[in-house]
C-alpha positions, -999 to +999 in steps of 0.1 A: +383+615+755+356+628+779+347+603+806+337+604+845+370+597+860+380+630+839+356+650+850+362+651+885+403+671+885+377+699+858+354+712+871+344+734+855+336+711+820+316+692+845+290+720+850+296+728+815+278+693+802+250+689+829+241+724+819+237+708+783+258+731+766+298+726+764+319+755+746+348+747+730+378+772+715+400+756+689+428+774+673+449+767+639+474+781+619+486+773+584+520+783+567+525+778+523+549+790+505+531+800+464+548+801+440+532+818+404+548+816+376+578+810+382+588+841+390+565+858+425+578+834+455+560+841+488+549+830+526+519+835+534+504+823+574+465+823+582+457+822+617+420+809+628+406+807+657+370+797+666+344+796+693+316+773+692+289+755+714+283+717+716+242+705+723+249+676+745+218+652+741+220+665+703+259+668+695+253+692+675+273+722+668+258+755+678+267+791+676+304+786+655+318+824+649+361+822+634+381+848+632 
């Protein structure tokens, strides 16, 4: 949760929010074990890195890019 007291310790976040657009970055990893017809067993991993801008006034996502 973002509160005015938290903003005092992070001046860049306060600048971003006052500009009206808050840039965010997220990272996630999904690990799975796949078994196909009881014959093939594989381990798979997927990494997802996303950047997005949140328009503060409308609370909408803008410019979402994921790799």
